[in-house]
Each structure stands twice: as structure tokens, then as C-alpha cells.
C-alpha positions in Angstrom: 24.8 -12.2 4.3 21.5 -10.6 5.5 20.6 -7.3 3.9 21.4 -4.3 6.1 18.0 -2.8 5.5 16.5 -5.7 7.5 18.1 -4.5 10.7 16.7 -1.8 13.0 17.3 -0.3 16.4 14.5 0.7 18.7 15.9 2.6 21.7 15.7 5.6 23.9 18.2 8.2 22.6 21.1 8.6 25.0 21.1 12.4 24.5 17.5 13.5 24.1 15.7 10.6 25.9 13.4 10.2 22.9 12.2 6.9 21.7 13.7 6.5 18.3 13.6 3.7 15.6 16.5 3.7 13.1 17.2 1.6 10.0 15.0 -0.7 7.9 13.5 -0.3 4.4 10.2 1.3 3.3 8.2 -1.8 4.4 9.7 -1.5 7.9 8.9 2.2 7.9 5.2 1.4 7.2 5.2 -1.1 10.1 6.6 1.6 12.4 4.0 4.1 11.2 1.1 1.7 11.8 2.5 1.0 15.3 2.2 4.8 16.0 5.7 6.2 15.2 6.1 9.5 13.4 8.6 9.7 10.4 11.4 12.3 10.7 12.9 12.9 7.3 16.4 14.4 7.4 19.0 15.1 4.7 21.0 11.9 5.2 18.4 9.6 6.8 14.8 8.9 7.6 14.2 7.7 11.2 11.1 7.4 13.3 10.2 8.9 16.7 7.5 8.5 19.2 4.8 11.2 19.2 5.5 14.0 21.6 3.8 14.1 25.0 3.4 10.3 25.5 3.3 9.1 29.1 6.1 6.7 30.0 3.8 3.6 30.0 2.4 4.5 26.6 5.8 5.0 25.2 6.9 1.6 26.5 3.8 0.0 24.9 4.5 1.8 21.7 8.1 0.5 21.5 7.2 -3.0 22.5 4.4 -3.2 19.9 6.8 -1.9 17.2 9.5 -4.5 18.1 6.8 -7.3 18.0 5.4 -6.2 14.6 8.9 -5.8 13.1 10.1 -9.2 14.2 6.9 -10.8 13.1 7.6 -9.3 9.6 11.1 -10.9 9.6 13.2 -7.9 10.7 16.2 -8.1 13.0 15.5 -5.7 15.8 18.0 -4.6 18.5 16.2 -2.8 21.3 16.3 -1.7 24.9 15.3 -4.3 27.5 12.1 -2.4 28.2 10.9 -3.0 24.6 12.0 -6.6 24.2 9.2 -9.1 23.6 8.4 -12.6 22.4 5.1 -11.6 21.0 4.5 -12.0 17.2 1.2 -10.4 16.2 -0.5 -11.6 13.0 -0.2 -9.4 10.0 -2.9 -8.8 7.5 -2.9 -7.2 4.0 -3.2 -3.4 4.2 -5.8 -1.4 2.3 -2.9 0.0 0.3 -1.8 -3.4 -0.8 -5.3 -4.1 -2.1 -5.2 -1.0 -4.2 -1.7 -2.0 -5.4 -3.3 -5.3 -6.6 -5.0 -3.2 -9.3 -1.6 -2.2 -10.6 -0.7 -5.9 -10.8 -3.9 -6.6 -12.8 -3.0 -3.8 -15.2 0.6 -5.3 -15.6 -0.9 -8.7 -16.3 -3.7 -7.5 -18.7 -3.5 -8.8 -22.2 -6.5 -6.9 -23.6 -7.9 -3.4 -23.3 -11.0 -4.9 -21.6 -8.9 -6.4 -18.8 -7.1 -3.1 -18.2 -10.4 -1.2 -18.2 -11.8 -3.6 -15.7 -8.9 -2.9 -13.3 -9.2 0.9 -13.7 -13.0 0.7 -13.0 -12.2 -0.2 -9.4 -10.4 3.2 -9.2 -12.9 5.3 -11.1 -16.3 3.9 -10.2 -18.5 6.9 -9.5 -20.1 5.7 -6.2 -17.6 3.3 -4.6 -14.4 3.5 -6.5 -11.0 4.1 -4.8 -10.8 7.7 -5.9 -14.4 8.4 -4.7 -13.4 7.0 -1.3 -10.3 9.1 -1.2 -12.4 12.2 -1.8 -14.5 11.2 1.2 -11.5 10.8 3.4 -10.1 14.2 2.4 -13.5 15.9 3.0 -14.0 14.1 6.4 -10.5 15.1 7.5 -11.2 18.7 6.5 -14.5 18.6 8.5 -12.5 17.3 11.5 -10.1 20.2 11.4 -12.9 22.8 11.1 -13.8 22.3 14.8 -10.4 21.4 16.2 -9.7 24.8 17.6 -6.1 25.7 16.7 -5.4 28.9 14.7 -4.0 26.9 11.7 -6.8 24.3 11.6 -9.2 26.3 9.3 -6.3 26.7 6.9 -5.6 23.0 6.9 -9.3 22.3 6.3 -9.4 24.7 3.3 -6.2 23.1 1.9 -7.6 19.6 2.1 -10.8 20.6 0.4 -8.7 22.3 -2.3 -6.9 19.0 -2.9 -10.2 17.2 -3.2 -11.8 19.8 -5.5 -8.9 20.5 -7.8 -6.0 18.0 -7.8 -8.0 14.9 -7.1 -10.7 15.9 -9.6 -8.0 16.3 -12.3 -6.7 12.8 -11.6 -10.1 11.3 -11.5 -11.3 12.9 -14.7 -8.2 11.8 -16.6 -8.4 8.2 -15.3 -12.1 8.0 -16.2 -11.3 9.1 -19.7 -8.5 6.6 -20.0 -10.7 3.8 -18.6 -13.5 4.6 -21.0 -11.2 4.8 -24.0 -9.8 1.4 -23.2 -13.3 -0.1 -22.7 -14.3 1.0 -26.2 -11.3 -0.5 -28.0 -11.8 -4.2 -27.4 -8.3 -5.0 -28.6 -5.5 -7.3 -27.5 -2.2 -5.8 -26.4 0.2 -6.5 -29.2 3.1 -7.1 -26.8 1.1 -9.3 -24.4 -0.3 -12.2 -26.3 -1.9 -15.0 -24.3 0.3 -18.1 -24.4 -1.5 -21.3 -25.3 1.4 -23.4 -24.0 1.4 -25.3 -27.3 4.4 -26.0 -29.5 3.7 -24.6 -33.1 2.9 -27.2 -35.7 5.8 -26.0 -37.8 8.3 -26.6 -35.1 10.8 -29.2 -36.3 12.0 -30.1 -32.7 8.8 -31.7 -31.4 10.4 -32.0 -27.9 10.6 -28.2 -27.8 8.8 -26.5 -24.9 7.0 -23.2 -24.9 9.6 -20.5 -24.2 7.0 -18.0 -22.7 7.4 -17.4 -19.0 4.3 -18.6 -17.1 1.9 -15.8 -16.2 1.9 -15.4 -12.4 -1.4 -16.4 -10.9 -3.1 -13.4 -9.2 -4.6 -14.4 -5.9 -7.8 -12.8 -4.9 -7.1 -10.0 -2.3 -8.5 -10.4 1.2 -8.7 -8.0 4.1 -10.2 -8.9 7.5 -12.3 -5.8 7.5 -13.9 -6.6 4.1 -17.0 -8.7 4.0 -16.4 -11.9 2.1 -19.0 -11.1 -0.5 -17.3 -7.7 -1.4 -13.9 -9.4 -1.9 -15.6 -11.9 -4.2 -16.9 -9.1 -6.3 -13.5 -8.1 -7.5 -13.0 -9.5 -11.0 -9.7 -11.3 -11.8 -8.2 -11.8 -15.3 -8.3 -15.2 -16.8 -5.1 -17.2 -16.1 
């Protein structure tokens, strides 16, 4: 039986007339957000709505695009006739999935050097993930400075505070952790590298290694990354 979180409804609400999307799991919610929907978090559910003030044609394009993306990702979507489509756009790895790849590298690391290499991509002073996140926060603050609404200067100050205080604490601690690991040059005692060889003292020579195979880590790729930058990302030895 299919999982219930693989089903969604994308319809105009019969009471409010709003374009709403209900159902799905967190992956589906990410698809809806990238299509342009806005998350509405309530006590008993999280659903998604179209941004306010959309023209009817724009709303129809939004709903149709969301249905196409969701179905391309394997979701079962019930929708109004206006949003039905046979289109199945190609999906590419998100930037977030590339960062999550670093977590996979840490999970697969068998030495402190391998873990330090993965954390370096986060903590590199000039072009690490955290340095880039600081630039995004600062750029968004600058954008709000000239936006014109009364609350915009407050939003800009809050974003700069996040970059100057909270993000700096995270970055400082992770740099310390990365450097400490880089200095240790030690194997992880619970993650020895399997040689796939049967020990010489094993009486049953037909015995096979009982270690589960380490899952191969594919090199991440994103269509907006130049090929030479993707190739720079080090991968742990298999």
C-alpha cells in the first residue's frame, strides 16, 4: 500500500478561493516551496498556499508547475482541472543536498583526517559554506535597508545580528573542532577499514567477511557548479 505522505491535493479552497496544497512529506514541502508556495504552519498540520496578490494567470502557472514538479518526483497529486499537466520537469540536486553530502562524508569517515577534510568545506575562511552563508545574510540585510517598509530596517539589523553573533559562534566552534581533528591523525576506534579478508586464524575457510560494505559516495554535482569546482571536492577512499 502506498504511503499516505506520498499523496497531495493542489486545489482552490472552496471557502476562501485560495490556491492551497495539502499533504506530502518534507521532501514534497521543499518541492512546493521551490515552485513558489508559502508554508503555513498550524497546530495540527502544515499546508502551503500561493503568495498573496497573485494574478489569476500567475496563480494558474504556479499550481501547474507545482503539480508537474511533484509528479516528476513520484508523488500522487490530485488537483483541479486548471492545474492538471503531463509535464515532468527534470530535477537537479539542490544546494542543500550538496551540503548534506558533507554529513555523509563525516558518517563514513574512519579517521580524524577524513572528518577534518569534510569539515573544511564548512569552515574554509574564504569560500566555505559558513562564509557563504554570512554573505547571504549580509546581502539580505542590505536588500532590506532600502526596501521602504517601516519594519525593514529592523529586519536588516536582525539579520546582521544573526551573522555577527550566532553564526560567528557556530563558525568559531566548528573551526576549533576541525583543527583539533586535523591535529590528531588517528583512526576512529569504532570505524575500522574492512580489508574484506578472512582472518588467517579462521577455521572455516569458507567464511565471508561479516562487515557490511561501505556505501560508495558519489561525487556531488549541481548544474550551476562549474565542473572543475565539483572535481575539487575530496572524497574518502572506498
